[in-house]
C-alpha positions in Angstrom: -6.2 -20.9 -27.0 -9.9 -20.4 -26.7 -9.6 -20.6 -22.9 -7.6 -17.4 -23.0 -10.0 -15.5 -25.2 -12.1 -13.9 -22.4 -8.9 -12.7 -20.7 -7.6 -11.3 -23.9 -11.0 -9.5 -24.6 -10.9 -8.1 -21.1 -7.4 -6.8 -21.5 -8.2 -5.2 -24.8 -11.3 -3.5 -23.3 -9.3 -2.3 -20.3 -6.5 -0.9 -22.5 -9.1 0.7 -24.8 -10.9 2.4 -21.9 -7.6 3.7 -20.5 -6.5 5.1 -23.9 -9.9 6.6 -24.5 -10.0 8.2 -21.0 -6.6 9.8 -21.4 -7.2 10.9 -24.9 -10.7 12.5 -24.3 -9.8 14.2 -21.0 -8.2 17.3 -22.4 -11.2 18.0 -24.6 -13.9 17.7 -22.0 -14.6 19.6 -18.8 -14.2 23.2 -17.8 -10.8 24.9 -18.0 -10.6 27.5 -15.3 -7.0 27.9 -14.3 -6.1 29.8 -11.2 -3.1 29.9 -8.8 -4.7 27.5 -6.3 -5.0 24.8 -9.0 -1.4 25.1 -10.0 0.0 24.9 -6.4 1.2 21.7 -4.9 -1.4 19.8 -2.9 -0.7 18.1 0.5 -3.9 16.7 1.8 -5.6 20.1 2.1 -2.8 21.7 4.1 -0.7 24.5 2.8 2.6 22.9 1.6 5.6 23.7 3.8 8.7 25.1 2.1 11.5 22.6 1.6 15.2 23.4 1.7 17.0 23.6 -1.6 19.0 20.4 -1.2 16.0 18.5 0.1 14.8 18.1 3.7 15.3 15.4 6.2 12.2 13.3 7.0 11.5 12.1 10.5 12.4 8.5 11.2 8.7 7.7 12.1 7.8 7.7 8.4 10.3 4.8 7.8 9.2 3.0 10.9 5.6 3.1 9.8 6.5 1.9 6.4 8.5 -1.0 7.8 5.7 -2.0 10.2 3.3 -2.0 7.3 5.6 -4.3 5.3 6.0 -6.6 8.3 2.3 -7.0 8.9 1.6 -7.2 5.1 4.1 -10.2 4.9 2.4 -11.7 8.0 -1.0 -11.6 6.2 0.6 -13.2 3.1 1.8 -16.1 5.3 -1.5 -16.4 7.1 -3.7 -17.0 4.0 -2.1 -20.2 2.8 -1.8 -21.5 6.3 -5.6 -21.0 6.9 -6.4 -22.7 3.6 -4.2 -25.7 4.4 -4.9 -25.8 8.1 -6.5 -29.3 8.1 -3.6 -30.9 6.3 -0.9 -29.3 8.5 -2.3 -30.6 11.8 -0.6 -29.8 15.1 2.8 -29.0 13.4 1.2 -26.2 11.3 -0.5 -24.8 14.4 2.7 -24.7 16.5 4.7 -23.1 13.6 2.1 -20.4 13.1 1.9 -19.6 16.8 5.7 -19.2 16.9 5.5 -17.0 13.8 2.8 -14.8 15.3 4.6 -14.6 18.6 7.8 -13.4 16.8 5.8 -10.7 15.0 4.1 -9.6 18.2 7.5 -9.3 20.0 8.6 -6.9 17.3 5.2 -5.0 17.5 5.5 -4.6 21.3 9.1 -3.5 21.0 8.0 -0.7 18.6 5.0 0.1 20.8 7.0 0.5 24.0 9.6 2.6 22.2 6.7 4.9 21.2 7.3 4.2 17.5 3.5 4.3 16.8 2.9 7.7 18.4 2.3 10.7 16.1 3.7 13.8 17.7 
């Protein structure tokens, strides 16, 4: 149990800091409310009005999200391969080349279909 004591102390300190920060925040700092502070914020740009039932998002948002997930998963597979590269030998090298080629084929498909262009 004594091996877990530092982890437990760190967790208690982190939780204490979080609770303290959330508790003390309303009592500190200036309180100057104005209309600009109460408006929605979209990266410094005036928010665009949305239809009542919700608007349709362009497909490019979803394509970008899916590409991020694909390359994120690729990185997750590359780390263990790089660590165990010496034990895997030629088999591991061939398998990783096939994996990277598969991902690059998907990437070039999206690139040629102009899925990465922001219009």
